[in-house]
N, C-alpha and C positions, 0 to 999 in steps of 0.2 A: 659645768657645775660650779656653783659658788661654794664658799667655805662651809656654810651651814649644811648644804646638800651632801658635801663630802663627809662631814662628821656624822650625819644621819646614816649614810651608807656604811661607814665603819662601825657604828653602833649596831646596826641591823646585822652586820656580818657576824658579830660576836653571838647574838641571840638567834640567828637564823639557822639555815641548814649547815650541817657540818661540812668542812672542807677536807674530805678524806680521799680525794682523787688527785693524782699528780699528773701533770702534763708539761712536757718540755716544748719549747719552740725556738727557732732561730730568728735573730733580728740583727740589724746593722749595729755597728759600734756606736754610731751617733744616737740611735734610738735607745740602746742600753744606757749610755751616759745620761741621756735625758731622763729616763725612768729612774735611775739611781739618784740623780739630782732632785727630781720631783719628790722622791721619797724622803730625802734629807730635809727638804723645805717643809714637807707635811709632817715630819717626825714620825714616819711610818716605815714599815718594812717594804722594800720594793715589790714584793709579791702582793701586798695589799693594794698598792697603787695599780699594778697590772690587773688584778681582779676587778677593781673599781672601774677602770677604763674599759676593760673587755666586757664587763657586764653592761655598762652604759651603751657601748656600741652594739652589743647583741640586742638590747632592748629596742634600739632604733630599727633593727631588722625583724622585730616581732617576738623576741624571746621574753618569756614571762618568768621572772625569778621567783615568783610565788607559786608557780605551777608545779606539777609533779614531774 
């Protein structure tokens, strides 16, 4: 994703479906550090970065974020 696509995702997240579900997952320390660093570089919460990356990967597998 380029910078414009990232910003478009973050804007759509604000006006899209509510994020009222909570889910925990385990990851390596290196991945956690990378996610936190990426969030700092994008000036976002690391949860937003995780949602963006997870949504992108899920769409590659057939997930439709506009579906029900």
